[in-house]
N, C-alpha and C positions, 0 to 999 in steps of 0.2 A: 416539373415532374413531381407528382405527389407520392412520395415513398411512404408505405404503410409500415413495413417492418423489414429487417435485414439480418442476415447471419454472415459468417465469414466469406461465403462464396456466392450467395444469392440475395436478391432483394425483391420485395413485393411492392408494386405500384398500381395506381389506378389505370384503367384502360385509356388508350388514346386511339384516334381514328386510324392511325397507321397500323394498329394491331389487326385491322380487318383482314389483311392478307394472311395472317397466321390463323385466324378463325376459319377462313375459307379453306386453307390448305390442310390444317389439322383435322377438321371435320370431314374432309374428303377421304380420309383414311378409314376404311371400314373397321379396321382393328381398333382404332382409337375410340370410335363411337359405338362399338358392338354392344356394350352393356349399359349404355346411357339412356336409351329411349329417344335420343335426338336424331335429327336427319341432317344430312350434309347441306350446306348452303349451295343453291343452284348457281349463283354467280358471286363474284367479288363485291358487286354493288349491294347484293342482299346482305352480305356480312357487314358491309359498311353501314347500311341502314340499321342493322341490329345494334351496332355500337352507338350510332347517333341517338337511338331511342332508349339506350340503357340508362335507367333512372334510379337504380337501387341505392346509389350513394346518397342521392338527395332524399329519397323516400325514407330510408331506414338507417342511414349513417354507416352502412356496411355493404358489402357486395363481393363479387369475384374480382380478383386482382391478377395482373400479369406477373408471372414469375420470371425474373431476368437474371442472367449470369453477371456477376460483378466484373469479371475480367474483361468482357467486351460488350456488355449491355444487350446481349442476344436474348431473344424471346424463347423461353423453354417450354412454356405452357401457361396454365392459369391455376390459381388456387384461391379460396376465399370462403366467405360466409354468405349464406342465403337465408333470408327471413321468410317464413311461411305464415302469412297473416291469419289464415283460416285455422291453422293448428297452433298458432302462437309459439312457434319454436324456431330455433336457428340451427342450421346444419353446416358442417364443413364439407367442401367438395373440391375436386381437383381434376385436371386433365392435362396431359402432356403429349408432345410429339413422340411418336414411337421411338425415335432415335435417342430420346432422353429417358427411356424406361430403364429400370434396374440400375440407376445411378444415385438413388437416395433422394432425388429432388422432391418427390411426392411427400415422403415422410418429413423431410426438412421444412418444406413450405407449409405443410399442414400443422406442424408443431408451432411454427411462427404465427400462423393464423389463429390457432387455439389460444396461444398466449396473449395475442392482441385482443381477442374476444373477452378473455377473462380479466386481463390487467387494465386495458384501456376502456373497453365497452362495458366492463363489469357485468357481463352476462352470468346468470346463475348456473347455466348448463349449456352444452353444445351437443348436437346429435350428428350422426352420419349414417348413411345407408350405402349398401353395395349389392349389386346383383348376386344372387346365390352362387353363380358359377365364376364370379370374378375373384378368384383366390388371391391375386396380387393386391387388389384393393382391400380385401379383408386384412391382409398382413399389415398394410400401411395403417389402417384404422387401429388395429390392435397395438402397433408400435407406438402410436400416439396416446395410448392409455385409455381408449374408449372401451366400454364394456358392452357385450352383446345383451340386448333386451328381448327381442322377439323377431320372428319371421313375419313377413307381410307382403304387401304388393305396393310397388312404387313405379309410376309411369306404366302401369299395366304389366309389370314384370315382377317375378318373384325376387324378393330382396331380404336382407337382414338389416335390422336397425340396431344402432349402437348409441351409447350416451356417455358423456363424461361431465362430472360436476365441477364447479369452480372451487378449487381448493382454498381460495382466499377468503371464502365466507365461512364463518363459524357462528353457531348459536350456543349461548350459554345463559344460565340464570344470573340475573342481576337484581339489585335492590330497586325499590320504587323511586328513590331519589335519583338513581342512575338513569332512569327513563326520561327525565326532564329535558335533556339536550335534544331529544327527538320529539317528545310530546309538545314542547313549547312552540317551536316554529311551525309545526304541522297542524296541531290540534288547538292550540291556544295562542296563535299569533296575535301580537299587539295587546295581549292581556298580561296582567301581573304573573310572575313566575309561580306564585302561590296557587294560582288556578289550575296548575298541573296536578295537584294532589287530588286523588280520588278517594271516596269513602271505601273503607275496607282494604286500602292499599297495603297496610302494614300488618294485616292479620297473618297468623302462622299458616293458614290454609291457602293464602294467596301466593301465586308465584309469577314472576316477571321474566320474560325472555328478551334477550338482546341479540340482535344480528350484527356481527362485526365483519367489516371488510378491511383486511390487513390491520387488525387491532383497532380500527376506528368504528365506533358505534354508528350504524346507519339505519337501524330499524328496531322497533320495540313492540311488544304485545303483553298484556296483563291478563291473567286468568284468575278470577275471583269467585270463591265459593259464595253463591248468592242465589236464593230461590226466587223464581218468578211465579206468581199465582196463576199464570196462564198454563202452567205445566204441572203434572201430577207427581213427578219424581220427588222423592224426599231429599235427594242430594243433586244439586244442580250447580253448574259453573257459568259465570258470565264472562264473556270476552270484552275487554275494554282497552282503550288506548292503543289500538293497532295503528301504527304509523311508520312510514318509511321516508327518509329525507328526500327532498325533491330530486336531487341529482341521481338518485338510485331508483326512482319510480319507473313503472312500466317495464320492469325486467322480471316480473314474476316473483319478486323477493317476499312479498306478503304471503305467498303460498308456503314458503319455507317456514315462516313463523307460525302460521295456522297449523300446518301439518305437524310441526314439532310439539305444539301445545296439545293438539288432539291426541297424539301418541302418549303423552304424559298423563292425560286425563282418563285414558282407558282404564287405568288402575283405580280411579276414584269415583267416576260417575258415568252415566250414559246420556246425559243431556247437557248440551252447551248452547247458550243463547247470547244474543247481543242486541244492542240498539244501533242500527246501521244508519249512517247518513245516506241521503238519497243518491248522492253521487257514487256510493260504494255498492249499491244493490247488485249490479251486474257481477262484480267481483265475488260477492258472497254466494250468489246463485250458482255461479260456476263451481263453487266449492261444495255444493250440495245443501246450502242453507235455504230455508223456506220462510216467506213472510207470514206472520201470524197477526191478525187483527188489523186495525186501521192506523194510518200514519198519525204522528203526534209531534208537537213542537217542544224543543228544548230551548229555553231562553238563552239568547245571545249566541246560539249555535245553529239552530235551524231545524228543518223537518227530518224526522227519524222514523224508522220502521223496526219493530221487533222481529228478529229472525232467529231461527233455531235449527239445530241439527242433532239427530240422534247418533250417538257414538256407539259403535259395536266392537 
């Protein structure tokens, strides 16, 4: 039995095929699925097939989990995380037998799930949604510390969207030298540590941002006052050395560094540019950066593209 998290009275574990009877029975209650957009399973076999084909743990390292009572291992419902590849976001969700409503299980399990997402999976943020009329679900979400963002449509139903940021991540200014523990393994792997030094690193107008997870440096980015002849602005900044340690990649953490730097630059300039590696083009395009000119080679590093964004 793979236990994910636990409190004094409940634990979360991965689904097993024996849970099919609970999926079948729970979803047969119209009150349980009223606001979900889901349909009841027509047979127990259909619920079993659903669990046989449930691949979220393998695909994304997360998923929905069974919520069980410690006292007798009884199945109370489920709670967990769902990754939406198209939107690149993770949401927390839950569903319980009606007999287990109003006992605090939803809030308790959702808090365990969120803590697991932040502490173990190191996610930068977690979302949640609830049907506009599902007042009980809104209360659970708010008790878990999520903040309302906007109204929208989810599964063709009116819903409210909420979000909570990972409190373990902090961004602060650091020195050029302090960026080396991240610059070196990600940007200059196998080369002398001295190669981590950039021109203009120590100018007064340059600033370096460090992203910390529980006081450990996991990401860096440097913003250097440096004009590119491709652009007409008299004051321009160049983004250099944007890097996140391997264990923390593909979590959207680069977005935090870029957004923090852009916010700081709004006071100083309207043009930010960079020389992007080919592998990073998609990331910067999603942040609103555009390619200017033709690709070029940087010796010992590879193909690069000049990209830029106007800051407003």
